[in-house]
C-alpha positions in Angstrom: 0.0 0.0 0.0 1.3 3.5 -0.9 1.9 5.7 2.1 2.1 9.6 1.8 5.2 9.6 4.1 7.0 7.1 1.9 6.2 9.1 -1.2 7.5 12.3 0.4 10.7 10.7 1.4 11.2 9.3 -2.1 10.7 12.8 -3.6 13.3 14.2 -1.3 15.8 11.5 -2.2 15.3 12.2 -5.9 15.7 15.9 -5.4 18.9 15.4 -3.5 20.6 13.4 -6.3 23.0 15.8 -8.2 22.4 16.2 -11.9 24.9 14.3 -14.0 27.5 16.8 -15.3 27.3 15.2 -18.7 23.6 16.0 -18.9 24.1 19.7 -18.3 23.6 22.3 -21.0 24.5 26.0 -21.3 21.6 28.2 -20.1 20.0 30.5 -22.7 21.5 33.6 -20.9 25.0 32.1 -20.8 24.8 31.0 -24.4 23.8 34.5 -25.4 26.7 36.0 -23.5 29.4 33.6 -24.9 28.0 33.9 -28.5 28.1 37.7 -28.1 31.8 37.5 -27.1 32.8 35.0 -29.8 34.5 36.3 -33.0 36.0 35.2 -36.3 39.6 36.0 -37.1 40.3 36.9 -40.8 43.9 37.3 -42.0 44.6 38.7 -45.5 41.0 38.3 -46.3 40.8 34.6 -45.4 38.8 33.1 -42.5 41.5 31.5 -40.3 39.6 30.6 -37.1 37.9 31.8 -34.0 38.5 33.7 -30.8 36.7 35.7 -28.1 36.7 39.0 -26.3 38.4 38.9 -22.9 39.5 41.7 -20.5 42.5 42.5 -18.4 42.5 43.6 -14.7 42.0 47.2 -15.9 38.9 46.4 -17.9 40.6 46.7 -21.3 39.2 44.4 -24.0 41.4 42.1 -26.1 40.7 39.2 -28.4 42.1 35.8 -27.3 42.9 33.3 -30.1 45.4 30.7 -31.3 48.9 32.0 -32.3 49.2 29.5 -35.2 46.4 31.3 -37.1 49.1 33.9 -38.0 51.9 33.0 -40.4 54.2 35.5 -38.8 53.9 37.9 -35.9 53.8 40.9 -38.2 50.4 39.8 -39.7 47.4 42.0 -38.9 43.8 40.7 -38.9 40.2 41.6 -39.1 37.9 40.6 -36.2 34.3 39.8 -37.3 31.7 40.0 -34.5 28.4 38.2 -34.1 26.5 41.1 -35.7 29.0 41.1 -38.7 30.8 44.2 -37.7 34.5 44.4 -38.6 37.4 45.6 -36.4 41.1 45.9 -36.9 43.3 43.6 -34.8 47.1 43.2 -34.3 49.2 40.9 -32.1 49.8 42.4 -28.7 51.4 39.3 -27.1 51.9 35.6 -27.9 53.0 32.4 -26.2 54.0 29.6 -28.6 54.4 27.2 -25.7 50.6 27.2 -25.3 49.8 28.5 -28.9 48.1 31.6 -27.5 47.8 35.1 -29.0 46.3 38.2 -27.5 45.1 40.8 -30.1 44.9 44.5 -29.6 41.4 45.8 -30.7 39.7 49.2 -30.7 38.0 50.3 -27.4 34.5 50.3 -29.0 34.4 46.5 -28.9 33.6 46.8 -25.2 30.0 46.7 -26.1 30.2 43.0 -26.9 31.1 42.1 -23.4 33.9 39.7 -22.4 34.3 36.2 -21.0 35.7 35.5 -17.6 38.6 33.1 -17.3 38.1 30.0 -15.2 40.5 29.3 -12.3 41.5 25.8 -13.4 40.9 23.0 -15.9 37.6 21.2 -15.3 37.9 17.7 -13.9 38.0 14.7 -16.2 34.6 13.9 -17.9 33.2 17.4 -17.2 31.3 18.9 -20.1 32.8 21.9 -22.0 31.7 23.7 -25.1 33.7 25.1 -28.0 32.7 28.3 -29.9 34.1 28.9 -33.3 33.4 29.1 -37.1 33.7 25.4 -37.6 33.3 24.2 -41.2 33.3 27.9 -42.2 29.9 28.5 -40.7 28.7 31.1 -38.3 29.8 30.5 -34.7 28.7 27.0 -33.7 28.5 25.6 -30.3 30.2 22.2 -30.2 29.9 20.0 -27.1 32.6 17.9 -25.6 34.2 16.9 -22.3 37.6 16.9 -20.6 39.3 13.6 -21.4 42.6 14.3 -19.7 42.9 17.3 -17.4 46.6 16.7 -16.8 49.3 18.7 -18.6 50.1 17.0 -21.9 52.6 17.9 -24.6 52.0 17.6 -28.4 54.4 18.4 -31.2 53.2 21.4 -33.1 54.6 22.0 -36.6 53.8 25.8 -36.8 56.2 26.5 -34.0 58.5 23.6 -34.4 58.1 23.0 -30.7 55.6 21.6 -28.2 52.4 23.0 -26.8 51.4 22.3 -23.2 47.7 21.6 -23.1 44.9 19.3 -21.8 42.8 17.0 -24.0 39.1 17.5 -24.8 37.0 14.8 -26.5 34.2 15.8 -28.9 33.4 17.0 -32.4 36.4 19.0 -33.7 36.0 19.7 -37.4 38.2 22.1 -39.5 38.3 25.8 -38.5 37.8 25.2 -34.8 41.3 26.6 -34.1 41.2 29.6 -31.9 37.7 28.9 -30.7 37.1 29.3 -27.0 36.2 26.4 -24.8 33.9 27.3 -21.9 32.5 25.5 -18.9 28.9 25.2 -17.9 29.1 28.7 -16.2 30.4 30.3 -19.5 33.9 30.8 -18.2 36.8 30.4 -20.7 38.7 27.2 -19.9 41.1 27.4 -22.8 41.6 27.9 -26.5 41.3 25.2 -29.2 44.6 24.6 -31.0 44.5 21.4 -33.1 43.1 17.9 -33.5 45.1 14.7 -33.1 45.2 12.9 -36.4 43.4 9.5 -36.3 44.8 6.2 -37.4 45.7 5.5 -41.0 45.4 9.1 -42.1 41.9 9.7 -40.6 41.3 13.5 -40.4 40.7 13.4 -36.6 40.8 11.1 -33.7 38.1 13.1 -31.9 40.6 14.6 -29.5 41.5 18.3 -29.3 44.4 20.1 -27.7 43.2 22.9 -25.4 45.4 25.4 -23.6 44.8 25.6 -19.8 43.1 28.7 -18.3 46.2 29.4 -16.2 48.1 30.1 -19.3 45.3 32.3 -20.6 45.4 34.3 -17.3 49.1 34.7 -17.6 49.2 36.1 -21.1 46.3 38.4 -20.2 48.1 39.6 -17.1 51.6 40.0 -18.6 50.7 41.0 -22.1 54.2 40.4 -23.3 56.2 38.1 -25.6 56.8 34.8 -23.9 60.1 32.9 -23.8 59.2 29.2 -24.1 62.1 26.8 -23.7 62.6 24.8 -26.9 64.7 21.7 -27.8 64.7 21.9 -31.6 63.1 18.6 -32.4 60.4 16.1 -31.5 60.6 13.0 -29.2 58.5 9.8 -29.2 58.2 7.0 -26.6 60.5 4.2 -27.7 57.7 1.7 -27.9 56.0 3.7 -30.7 59.0 2.9 -33.0 59.1 0.4 -35.9 60.2 -3.0 -34.8 63.2 -2.8 -37.1 64.5 0.1 -35.0 63.7 -1.5 -31.7 65.8 -4.6 -32.7 68.8 -2.3 -32.9 68.5 -1.2 -29.3 69.5 -3.2 -26.2 66.6 -5.3 -25.0 64.5 -3.5 -22.4 65.6 0.0 -23.5 63.2 2.7 -22.2 63.5 6.3 -23.4 62.5 8.8 -26.1 63.4 8.5 -29.8 64.3 11.8 -31.4 62.9 12.5 -34.8 63.3 15.0 -36.5 66.2 17.1 -35.3 66.1 20.8 -36.6 69.4 22.1 -37.9 71.1 24.7 -35.6 68.7 24.1 -32.7 69.6 22.7 -29.3 69.4 19.0 -30.0 71.5 19.4 -33.1 74.0 21.6 -31.2 74.2 18.9 -28.5 75.3 16.3 -31.1 72.1 14.3 -31.1 71.0 12.8 -34.4 67.7 11.6 -35.7 66.6 8.2 -34.1 69.0 8.6 -31.2 67.3 7.6 -27.9 67.3 9.9 -24.8 67.5 7.6 -21.8 67.7 10.2 -18.9 67.7 13.9 -18.2 69.8 15.2 -15.3 70.1 11.6 -14.0 66.4 10.9 -14.0 65.0 8.2 -16.4 62.6 9.5 -19.1 60.1 7.0 -20.3 57.4 9.4 -21.6 57.7 12.7 -23.3 56.2 14.6 -20.4 59.0 13.4 -18.2 61.5 15.3 -20.4 59.4 18.2 -21.4 58.2 19.0 -17.9 61.9 19.2 -16.9 62.7 21.4 -19.9 59.8 23.8 -19.2 60.6 24.0 -15.5 63.6 26.2 -16.2 64.0 29.4 -18.2 65.5 29.5 -21.7 69.3 29.0 -22.0 69.2 26.5 -19.2 71.4 23.4 -19.6 70.5 19.7 -19.1 72.6 16.6 -19.0 71.1 13.9 -21.3 72.2 10.3 -21.5 71.8 9.1 -25.1 72.3 5.9 -27.1 72.4 5.4 -30.9 70.5 2.4 -32.4 73.0 -0.3 -33.4 75.4 0.7 -30.6 75.4 -0.4 -26.9 77.6 2.5 -25.9 75.8 5.3 -23.9 77.1 8.8 -24.0 76.3 12.0 -22.1 75.6 15.3 -23.9 74.7 18.8 -22.7 71.6 20.4 -24.1 71.0 24.2 -23.8 67.5 25.3 -24.5 66.5 28.2 -26.8 63.3 30.2 -27.2 60.4 29.1 -29.5 59.3 32.7 -29.8 62.7 34.0 -31.0 62.5 31.6 -33.9 59.1 32.9 -35.1 59.8 35.4 -37.8 
């Protein structure tokens, strides 16, 4: 027999169960605000990607976008707003280590409002939303979620270096670059940079690289040219190599295979060749790329590191000294 007391208790229990974060959506007021702040970035008459209005501690408005949209730091751009107004933009600051650019824009853009910057990366599985001119359309809202909130490093051809980011999973078609990812409150949690390529030449794996909000806050606060430590090449976990190369290494070798090495840059100057394997950095074993790159990024440019290296086909280990350079100083 149903009892009113039991029914009341059941209702209270249901009301007390938190809503699943994956079921949450942007409210209409939040959606209106973030759409109003979202922009397109056009360079030399071509749509290159997205961005959004943000403000510094003095209330001045800027556009936040991805640095790689620009072929060089001298490029200027046109900012297109939601109501199709056009404004001139130029690079005020950039950070290639996070692929971030801050654009100087006229003061009259203040009427479009700005996005607040979140304090931290949302936890794994939390829903986030990307705003940008994907597929060359008007600003679209693409839903996704955080798939790895930890700091990750991915090689980035435009800077010949690495970007530090977190991973987002979701729809990520062409021209999402520069688009702002926001959380359920409409706060900016990062900028879209690129898409991991899928297996066998697939255009996308469904994973996006997104800069962390801490890096966004830093460039907005400092408004200056960054100096990101660079190594002048890319590294890959040894177990990703072809079997033919693995057979040339001592059994059980753990480390990072270097390929390619850019001429005149730190790895090259240290005497490291393509397909050499870095075994340790300052006496600490490096099994994954973040072991090495976290150490590199923990010190300023022109810092030195002692690397233990082995060449496939040889059992002799050698120690070399690597001195980092600046990614930004190589962007011309």
